[in-house]
C-alpha positions in Angstrom: 0.0 -0.2 0.2 1.3 3.3 -0.9 2.2 6.1 1.8 -0.5 8.9 1.1 2.1 11.2 3.0 4.9 10.3 0.6 3.9 13.0 -2.0 3.0 15.9 0.6 2.9 15.9 4.4 0.8 19.0 4.3 -2.6 18.2 6.3 -6.0 19.6 6.6 -8.3 18.8 9.7 -11.8 18.9 10.6 -12.3 18.8 13.9 -16.1 18.1 14.3 -19.0 17.5 17.1 -19.6 13.9 15.6 -16.5 13.2 13.0 -13.3 14.5 12.8 -11.3 14.4 9.3 -8.1 14.9 8.1 -6.8 15.1 4.1 -3.8 16.2 2.1 -2.9 19.3 0.3 -4.4 17.4 -2.9 -7.8 16.7 -1.4 -7.3 13.2 -0.4 -8.9 12.3 2.7 -7.1 10.2 4.9 -8.9 9.5 8.0 -12.6 10.1 8.7 -13.5 8.8 12.1 -15.8 9.2 14.8 -15.0 12.2 17.5 -15.6 9.6 20.2 -13.2 8.3 23.3 -13.7 5.3 25.3 -12.6 5.9 28.8 -11.7 3.0 31.5 -12.4 4.3 34.6 -11.0 1.4 36.4 -7.5 1.8 34.8 -7.4 5.4 34.2 -6.8 5.3 30.6 -8.0 5.7 27.1 -9.5 2.2 25.8 -10.3 3.0 22.3 -11.0 6.3 19.7 -12.8 6.5 16.8 -14.8 4.0 15.0 -14.2 1.4 17.4 -15.0 3.6 20.7 -18.5 4.7 18.8 -19.4 0.8 18.4 -19.1 0.7 22.1 -21.8 2.6 22.8 -24.3 1.4 24.8 -22.5 -1.6 25.1 -20.2 -1.2 28.0 -19.6 -2.2 31.2 -19.8 0.4 34.3 -16.1 1.0 34.2 -15.9 1.9 30.2 -17.5 5.1 29.4 -17.9 6.2 25.8 -17.1 10.3 25.9 -17.8 12.6 23.0 -15.3 15.3 23.7 -16.9 18.1 21.7 -20.7 19.0 22.4 -22.8 21.9 20.5 -20.0 23.0 18.7 -17.4 23.7 21.8 -14.7 21.7 23.4 -16.2 19.6 26.1 -13.5 17.4 27.3 -9.9 19.3 27.0 -7.6 17.0 27.5 -9.3 14.1 25.6 -9.9 16.1 22.5 -6.1 16.5 22.6 -5.3 13.0 22.9 -7.4 12.1 20.3 -6.3 14.6 17.7 -3.0 13.2 18.7 -3.3 9.8 17.9 -5.1 10.7 14.7 -2.5 13.0 13.4 -0.1 10.0 14.0 -2.2 7.6 12.8 -2.1 9.5 9.2 1.5 10.2 9.8 2.1 6.4 10.7 3.5 7.2 13.6 6.1 9.4 12.7 4.8 12.7 13.5 4.5 15.5 11.0 8.1 16.8 10.8 8.3 19.5 8.4 4.6 19.6 7.5 2.4 22.2 7.6 -0.9 21.6 9.4 -4.6 23.6 8.9 -7.0 22.9 12.1 -10.6 24.1 11.5 -12.6 24.6 14.8 -16.2 26.0 15.7 -16.8 29.4 15.9 -17.8 29.2 19.4 -14.4 27.8 20.9 -12.7 30.1 23.1 -9.0 31.3 22.6 -7.6 29.1 25.2 -9.5 25.8 23.4 -7.9 27.1 20.0 -4.5 27.6 21.7 -4.9 24.1 23.0 -5.5 22.8 19.3 -2.9 24.5 18.0 -0.2 23.2 20.4 -1.6 19.5 19.7 -0.1 20.2 16.4 3.1 21.5 17.6 3.8 18.7 19.6 3.5 16.5 16.6 6.7 18.6 15.1 4.6 20.2 12.6 6.6 23.1 11.0 3.3 25.4 10.6 0.3 25.0 12.5 -2.7 27.8 11.3 -6.4 27.7 13.1 -9.0 28.6 10.8 -13.1 29.4 12.0 -14.9 25.9 10.2 -17.6 28.1 8.2 -14.7 29.9 6.3 -13.3 26.7 5.3 -17.0 25.3 4.2 -17.5 28.1 2.0 -14.0 27.6 0.7 -14.7 24.1 0.2 -17.9 24.9 -1.4 -16.3 26.7 -4.1 -17.7 30.3 -2.9 -14.8 33.1 -3.9 -14.6 34.3 -0.3 -11.7 36.6 -1.2 -13.6 38.5 -3.6 -15.2 41.8 -2.5 -18.4 40.8 -2.4 -20.8 38.9 -0.1 -21.2 34.9 0.1 -23.6 33.3 2.7 -22.8 30.0 3.9 -24.8 27.8 6.5 -22.9 24.8 8.1 -25.3 22.3 9.7 -23.2 20.1 11.3 -23.6 17.4 14.1 -23.6 19.8 17.3 -24.3 23.0 15.7 -25.3 24.9 13.1 -22.9 28.0 11.8 -24.1 30.6 9.5 -21.6 33.5 8.4 -21.5 36.0 5.7 -17.8 36.4 4.5 -16.4 39.0 2.2 -12.8 40.0 1.4 -11.6 36.8 3.3 -13.1 37.6 6.6 -16.5 37.0 8.2 -18.6 39.7 8.3 -21.7 38.8 10.2 -22.4 35.1 11.5 -25.0 33.5 13.9 -24.7 29.7 15.4 -27.3 27.8 17.2 -26.3 24.6 18.9 -29.0 22.6 16.8 -27.4 19.8 14.5 -28.1 16.2 13.7 -27.3 15.3 17.2 -30.0 17.0 18.3 -32.3 16.1 16.0 -31.7 12.3 17.0 -32.4 13.4 20.8 -35.9 15.0 19.5 -36.6 11.5 17.7 -36.0 10.0 21.2 -38.0 12.4 23.4 -40.8 12.4 20.6 -41.1 8.5 20.5 -41.0 8.1 24.3 -43.8 10.9 24.8 -45.9 9.9 22.3 -45.7 6.0 22.1 -43.9 5.5 25.6 -41.5 3.5 23.5 -37.3 3.8 24.3 -35.2 3.9 21.9 -31.7 4.4 21.4 -29.9 7.0 19.2 -28.6 4.6 16.6 -32.4 3.9 16.0 -33.1 7.5 15.9 -30.7 8.4 13.8 -31.8 5.7 11.1 -35.2 6.8 11.3 -33.8 10.6 10.6 -32.0 9.1 7.5 -34.8 7.1 6.3 -38.0 9.3 7.1 -36.5 12.4 7.8 -37.7 16.0 6.0 -37.7 19.2 6.5 -41.1 19.9 4.8 -44.4 18.5 5.8 -43.9 15.1 4.3 -46.3 14.3 0.9 -46.6 10.8 2.2 -46.9 11.4 5.8 -47.9 7.3 6.4 -44.4 6.2 5.2 -43.0 4.0 7.9 -40.1 2.2 9.2 -40.2 -0.5 11.9 -38.1 0.0 15.2 -37.3 -2.1 18.2 -37.4 -0.5 21.7 -38.7 -1.0 25.1 -42.2 -0.6 26.1 -42.2 2.0 29.2 -45.4 0.8 30.2 -44.4 -3.0 30.5 -40.7 -2.7 30.3 -40.6 -5.5 27.7 -39.1 -5.2 24.2 -41.3 -4.1 21.7 -41.4 -3.5 18.1 -43.3 -0.8 16.7 -44.0 0.9 13.1 -43.3 4.7 13.2 -44.2 7.1 10.3 -42.8 10.1 8.5 -45.4 12.2 10.0 -44.0 11.3 13.4 -40.5 12.4 12.3 -41.3 15.5 10.9 -43.2 16.4 13.9 -40.4 15.5 16.2 -37.7 17.5 14.3 -39.8 20.3 13.4 -38.7 22.3 16.2 -35.1 22.0 15.7 -35.7 23.2 12.0 -37.3 26.1 13.3 -34.3 27.5 15.3 -32.0 26.7 12.5 -34.2 29.0 10.1 -34.6 31.7 13.0 -30.8 31.9 13.2 -30.5 32.1 9.8 -33.2 35.3 9.5 -31.6 36.9 12.1 -28.1 36.5 10.4 -29.7 38.3 7.1 -31.1 40.9 9.4 -27.6 41.8 10.2 -26.1 41.9 7.0 -25.0 45.3 5.6 -27.3 46.4 2.7 -24.4 45.9 0.1 -23.8 42.2 0.5 -27.4 41.4 0.8 -27.5 42.3 -2.7 -24.9 39.8 -3.5 -26.7 37.0 -1.5 -29.9 37.7 -3.3 -28.4 37.3 -6.6 -26.0 34.2 -5.6 -28.1 32.6 -2.9 -27.5 30.4 0.3 -24.7 27.6 0.1 -25.7 24.6 2.7 -23.2 22.6 4.2 -22.3 19.9 6.8 -24.3 16.6 7.3 -27.5 17.8 8.3 -27.5 19.8 4.8 -28.9 16.4 3.4 -31.8 16.2 5.0 -34.6 16.2 2.4 -36.3 19.5 2.2 -34.4 21.3 4.1 -33.1 23.4 1.3 -36.3 24.1 -0.4 -37.6 25.4 3.3 -34.9 27.8 3.9 -35.3 29.2 0.4 -39.0 29.4 1.0 -39.1 30.9 3.9 -35.8 33.3 3.6 -37.1 34.7 -0.3 -33.5 33.3 -1.5 -32.5 30.5 -3.4 -30.7 27.9 -1.2 -28.3 25.0 -2.8 -26.6 22.1 -1.2 -22.7 22.1 -1.5 -21.5 19.2 -4.0 -19.7 17.3 -1.2 -21.7 18.6 2.1 -20.3 16.1 4.6 -16.4 17.0 3.2 -16.7 20.4 2.6 -15.1 21.9 5.5 -11.7 19.5 5.2 -11.9 20.0 1.6 -11.7 23.9 1.8 -9.1 23.9 4.3 -7.2 21.5 1.6 -7.6 24.2 -0.7 -6.2 26.9 1.7 -3.0 24.9 2.3 -2.5 25.8 -1.4 -3.1 29.1 -1.3 -0.9 30.6 1.1 -2.0 34.2 0.4 -5.4 33.3 1.4 -4.6 31.0 4.5 -2.4 33.9 5.9 -5.7 36.1 5.7 -8.3 33.7 6.7 -6.6 32.2 10.0 -7.2 33.5 13.4 -4.8 35.7 14.5 -3.6 35.9 18.2 -3.9 31.7 18.3 
């Protein structure tokens, strides 16, 4: 197997609430793993990270705990995040560190200066020659093919796992932005709660995610009777139970989450300077992130905001690919990177 780092050691890293992606400056995805860590409280060590940790969710004994170090777009477990990144970066560099490489790390807009500095120091600890920290909406816009360095406004809505980030960008900088702690994981949680309240059935988050993928929609469903079978525990009898849930059930469950995203987009549009508003009217809103693939979301945003809304070509990879593009454009990278980190 050819070593993907022989041609280049420059790396771009998308630090997401649900998944962490790493790619090189040729836009090759080297790693796409869940942002999950399994902690062994008995031994005081990390048992697993990534896909291995994700598989343990809901299936571990008491002394093992699966932790998502990032929550709602911010770093919730500082040390675990650092260790997870350290392992991922060593994995793609085949254990030899990042000697002489350049590294671009994308972080949510709501991370603190201390958290951003810690992320940067993680890259430095692996001997990267340069570490640049960039906000995720900027990288997402770049990855979606938007001309962020031009003197015109572009609008990006990045619907991630733990947060939705909205930004209007011009001249390589964020002119105005918004963020709401609503994303794919919150929709899953809303489905769990709805099924519990409406049907007295307790389902797991994996089941809720499957329902969202199979039946989820942002517009009122044209076929509300479409259904899927789910397995859970009956809260009345406390026994296992199988039942069918409809598309209408899932729509009702996530409708509040969709409303929060729409309100955040409207608030950002209200703060956008008039000159840039004209650009957005002409070019529309670009959606990125896994949540952008929810059927009907682009149509719903376009209808309620009176603007064209379209989905980026590869919404799940947009941030990582955008960071990869920045590696090839030093002038733009210097302009958009966070200062004082």
